[in-house]
C-alpha positions as CSV (number, residue, x, y, z in Angstrom):
1,M,140.6,57.0,137.1
2,D,141.3,59.4,134.3
3,S,142.7,62.4,136.2
4,Q,144.3,64.2,133.2
5,F,142.7,67.2,131.7
6,E,143.9,68.4,128.4
7,V,142.9,71.4,126.3
8,H,143.7,71.5,122.6
9,D,141.6,74.4,121.3
10,F,144.1,77.3,121.6
11,I,143.9,80.7,120.0
12,D,146.0,81.0,116.9
13,D,147.5,84.5,116.9
14,T,149.9,83.9,114.0
15,P,149.9,86.9,111.7
16,P,148.8,86.4,108.1
17,A,151.6,84.8,106.0
18,G,153.6,87.2,104.0
19,R,152.4,90.4,105.6
20,H,154.9,93.2,105.0
21,L,157.2,90.6,103.4
22,R,158.3,93.0,100.6
23,C,157.7,96.3,102.3
24,R,161.0,98.1,102.9
25,C,159.7,101.3,104.6
26,P,161.6,102.5,107.7
27,L,158.8,101.4,110.0
28,H,158.7,97.8,108.9
29,A,162.5,97.7,108.6
30,R,162.7,98.6,112.3
31,R,160.2,95.9,113.1
32,R,162.2,93.3,111.1
33,F,165.3,94.4,112.9
34,G,163.6,94.1,116.3
35,A,162.3,90.7,115.4
36,A,165.7,89.6,114.3
37,L,167.2,90.7,117.7
38,I,164.5,88.7,119.5
39,A,165.1,85.7,117.4
40,A,168.8,85.9,117.9
41,A,168.2,86.0,121.6
42,G,166.1,82.9,121.4
43,L,163.1,84.6,122.8
44,P,159.7,84.8,121.1
45,A,158.1,88.2,120.8
46,T,155.4,87.3,123.2
47,A,158.0,86.4,125.9
48,L,158.9,90.1,125.9
49,G,155.4,91.1,126.6
50,Q,154.5,92.5,123.1
51,T,151.1,90.8,123.3
52,I,150.5,91.3,127.1
53,P,152.9,93.7,128.8
54,E,152.6,91.8,132.1
55,C,154.1,88.7,130.4
56,K,157.8,89.8,130.6
57,R,160.0,87.0,132.0
58,S,163.3,87.2,133.8
59,S,166.5,86.4,132.0
60,F,167.3,84.1,135.0
61,T,164.9,81.6,133.4
62,K,167.6,80.9,130.8
63,V,169.9,79.4,133.5
64,V,167.7,76.3,134.1
65,S,166.3,74.0,131.4
66,A,162.5,74.4,131.0
67,Q,162.3,70.7,129.9
68,Q,164.0,69.6,133.1
69,I,161.9,71.7,135.3
70,E,158.7,70.5,133.7
71,Q,159.9,66.9,133.9
72,A,160.5,67.3,137.6
73,A,157.1,68.9,138.1
74,N,155.3,66.1,136.3
75,Q,157.1,63.5,138.4
76,Q,156.3,65.3,141.6
77,Y,152.7,65.8,140.6
78,R,152.3,62.2,139.7
79,Q,153.6,61.2,143.1
80,M,151.3,63.6,144.8
81,L,148.2,62.3,143.0
82,Q,149.2,58.7,143.7
83,Q,149.5,59.5,147.4
84,A,146.2,61.3,147.4
85,S,144.5,58.4,145.6
86,N,145.9,55.9,148.1
87,Q,144.4,57.9,150.9
88,K,141.1,58.3,149.0
89,A,141.7,62.0,149.0
90,L,141.8,62.6,145.2
91,G,138.6,64.1,143.9
92,P,137.0,61.9,141.2
93,K,136.4,63.4,137.8
94,D,132.6,63.5,138.3
95,H,132.9,65.3,141.7
96,P,131.0,68.6,141.4
97,Q,134.0,70.7,142.4
98,V,136.3,68.9,140.0
99,V,133.9,69.5,137.2
100,R,133.8,73.1,138.3
101,L,137.5,73.6,138.5
102,R,138.1,72.0,135.1
103,A,135.3,74.1,133.5
104,I,136.9,77.3,134.8
105,A,140.4,76.2,133.7
106,Q,139.1,75.3,130.2
107,R,138.0,78.9,129.8
108,I,141.3,80.4,131.0
109,I,143.8,78.0,129.3
110,P,143.2,79.0,125.7
111,Y,144.5,82.5,126.5
112,T,147.7,81.4,128.0
113,S,149.6,81.0,124.7
114,E,149.2,84.8,124.2
115,C,151.6,85.1,127.2
116,N,153.8,82.1,126.9
117,P,153.7,80.3,123.5
118,D,155.3,77.2,125.1
119,S,152.1,76.6,127.0
120,K,150.5,75.3,123.8
121,N,152.6,72.2,124.3
122,W,151.8,71.7,128.0
123,K,149.7,68.8,129.1
124,W,147.4,70.7,131.4
125,E,145.9,68.9,134.4
126,V,143.5,70.1,137.0
127,N,142.8,68.1,140.2
128,L,141.2,68.4,143.6
129,L,142.9,67.3,146.8
130,G,140.9,66.4,149.9
131,S,142.7,68.5,152.3
132,Q,141.5,71.2,154.7
133,E,144.5,73.4,153.8
134,V,143.7,76.8,152.3
135,N,146.0,76.5,149.2
136,A,146.2,76.0,145.5
137,F,149.1,75.9,143.0
138,C,150.1,75.5,139.4
139,M,153.4,73.7,138.8
140,P,155.6,74.3,135.7
141,G,154.0,72.7,132.6
142,G,150.4,73.4,133.7
143,K,149.9,71.0,136.6
144,I,147.1,72.6,138.7
145,A,145.8,71.5,142.1
146,F,143.2,73.0,144.4
147,Y,142.9,71.9,148.0
148,Y,139.3,71.4,149.1
149,G,139.8,73.7,152.1
150,I,140.2,76.8,150.0
151,L,136.9,76.2,148.2
152,A,134.9,75.1,151.3
153,K,136.3,77.4,154.0
154,L,136.2,80.5,151.9
155,Q,133.0,79.6,150.1
156,L,134.5,80.9,146.8
157,D,132.3,81.8,143.9
158,D,133.4,81.2,140.3
159,D,134.9,84.6,139.9
160,E,137.0,84.2,143.0
161,V,138.1,80.7,141.9
162,A,139.2,82.2,138.6
163,A,141.2,84.9,140.5
164,I,143.1,82.2,142.3
165,M,143.5,80.0,139.2
166,G,144.6,82.9,137.1
167,H,147.2,83.9,139.7
168,E,148.6,80.4,140.0
169,I,148.6,79.8,136.2
170,S,150.5,83.1,135.9
171,H,153.3,81.8,138.0
172,A,153.7,79.0,135.5
173,L,153.4,81.3,132.5
174,L,156.0,83.7,133.9
175,E,158.2,80.7,134.8
176,H,158.8,81.9,138.3
177,A,159.9,78.5,139.5
178,R,162.5,78.4,136.8
179,E,163.5,82.0,137.6
180,R,163.9,81.3,141.3
181,M,166.0,78.2,140.6
182,G,168.1,80.1,138.1
183,K,168.8,82.7,140.6
184,T,169.8,80.1,143.1
185,G,172.1,78.5,140.5
186,A,173.6,81.9,139.7
187,T,174.3,82.9,143.3
188,Q,175.4,79.7,144.9
189,L,179.1,78.8,144.4
190,G,178.8,75.1,144.9
191,I,179.8,73.4,141.6
192,G,177.6,70.4,142.3
193,V,174.5,72.6,142.8
194,A,175.2,74.6,139.7
195,A,175.9,71.5,137.6
196,A,172.6,69.9,138.7
197,L,170.6,73.0,138.0
198,L,172.3,73.4,134.6
199,G,171.8,69.8,133.7
200,L,175.6,69.1,133.6
201,G,175.6,66.4,136.3
202,S,173.4,63.3,136.8
203,T,170.1,64.0,135.1
204,G,168.2,61.7,137.4
205,R,169.6,63.3,140.6
206,A,169.0,66.8,139.2
207,V,165.3,66.0,138.4
208,G,164.9,64.4,141.8
209,D,166.3,67.4,143.6
210,L,164.2,69.8,141.5
211,G,161.0,67.9,142.1
212,G,161.6,68.0,145.8
213,Q,161.8,71.8,145.7
214,L,158.8,72.6,143.5
215,L,156.0,72.0,146.0
216,T,157.8,74.0,148.7
217,L,159.2,76.8,146.5
218,S,158.5,80.3,147.8
219,F,158.2,83.1,145.4
220,S,159.3,86.7,146.1
221,R,156.7,89.4,146.7
222,D,157.6,90.9,143.3
223,D,156.7,87.5,141.8
224,E,153.5,87.4,143.6
225,S,152.5,90.9,142.5
226,E,153.4,90.0,138.9
227,A,151.2,86.9,139.1
228,D,148.4,89.0,140.6
229,A,148.5,91.5,137.7
230,L,148.6,88.9,135.0
231,G,146.1,86.7,136.7
232,L,143.5,89.5,136.6
233,I,144.0,89.7,132.9
234,M,143.7,85.9,132.4
235,G,140.5,85.7,134.4
236,A,139.0,88.8,132.7
237,K,139.7,87.4,129.2
238,A,137.9,84.2,130.2
239,G,134.9,86.2,131.3
240,Y,135.4,86.3,135.1
241,N,134.9,89.5,137.0
242,P,138.2,90.9,138.1
243,R,136.6,92.7,141.0
244,A,136.4,89.3,142.6
245,G,140.0,89.7,143.4
246,V,139.0,92.2,146.1
247,T,136.4,90.0,147.7
248,L,138.8,87.0,147.5
249,W,141.5,88.7,149.5
250,Q,139.0,90.1,152.0
251,K,138.0,86.5,152.6
252,M,141.6,85.5,152.9
253,M,142.3,88.2,155.5
254,A,139.2,87.2,157.5
255,A,140.2,83.5,157.4
256,S,143.8,84.3,158.5
257,K,142.7,85.9,161.8
258,G,146.1,87.6,162.2
259,A,148.2,84.5,161.0
260,P,148.3,84.2,157.2
261,P,147.5,80.8,155.8
262,Q,150.2,79.1,153.8
263,F,148.7,80.4,150.6
264,L,149.5,83.9,151.8
265,S,152.8,83.3,153.7
266,T,155.1,85.0,151.2
267,H,152.5,87.2,149.5
268,P,152.1,90.9,149.9
269,S,149.8,91.9,152.7
270,G,146.0,91.6,152.1
271,Q,145.6,95.4,152.2
272,T,148.4,96.0,149.7
273,R,147.0,93.4,147.4
274,I,143.5,94.8,147.5
275,K,144.9,98.3,146.8
276,D,146.9,97.1,143.9
277,I,144.0,95.2,142.4
278,Q,141.8,98.2,142.7
279,S,144.4,100.3,140.9
280,Q,144.5,97.8,138.0
281,L,140.7,97.5,137.6
282,P,140.4,100.5,135.2
283,Q,142.7,98.7,132.7
284,V,141.2,95.2,133.2
285,E,137.5,95.9,133.4
286,P,137.2,96.7,129.6
287,I,138.8,93.3,128.9
288,Y,136.1,91.7,131.1
289,A,133.3,93.8,129.5
290,A,134.3,92.6,126.0
291,A,134.8,88.9,127.0
292,E,132.3,86.1,126.4
293,K,130.8,85.2,129.8
294,P,130.7,81.6,131.2
295,P,127.5,79.9,130.1
296,Q,127.2,78.1,133.4
297,R,127.8,79.0,137.1
298,Y,128.7,76.6,139.8
299,A,128.1,76.7,143.6
300,P,130.8,76.3,146.2
301,P,130.9,73.2,148.4
302,A,128.2,73.0,151.1
303,P,129.9,74.0,154.4
304,K,128.7,70.8,156.0
305,A,130.5,68.7,153.3
306,A,133.9,70.4,153.9
307,S,135.4,67.3,155.5
308,S,136.0,65.3,152.3
309,A,136.8,65.9,148.7
310,S,135.1,62.7,147.8
311,G,131.7,63.3,149.4
């Protein structure tokens, strides 16, 4: 089964060649100086949020190799897909919900390079796992998975799916996993741990250790709020209504019945999240209004079919 989903049609936001090349006015001199500082630091301008302010990334991401993190994520993702396939719990490519997820992702992914230029080189994948768990994630390097339970139990419409997908993709764009591991490496005194995180020890062991952490990694509440804010923008650019963020978290709160599902375990409270989304809507709704809307809409899984991702 071909489970890989790749997108190659990305937006090219490269400025026209030679623009301001010979201009020596103070304004453009300052811009050239700022660009030189960015280049000297090894950070692209978009990494500092000059395209989308919400795209600023922590300096702790520099502590851990992006290549090593992505390699570990790919390894862990492959193992997860193989296990799901062995258990007949991996949604086939023609499953209606797989088609749906990949269609929504295909609308969002072209905008990701505006936030993180490295995402142009990611081999994006979108898969559906036949689990009743209310969860979804995007691993470093663009490895996305939705659990059937989050689609079936919450009866999500496309806008709500886009809100979740935008949020999870934003974690990858902001390199939150790399940041968390960088902070761990910077605060732990164990030489072996630091060496593994920095790639100074055995590469195989380091990759194995990192891969084991990626699926269980918890982000801080600040990370979650950052992913919420950026996710709203990603979804709006793709033509999905950002107001769905409010209905999504209302459904999450209703489903939790006082005990938050794993998807919400480290997130801000539902009421806090709804309040934050509502405060961001005036800035995001014009983006949605100007965006091209999806040509097709998909239905959530029928409640009676919630027991299997292959049915």
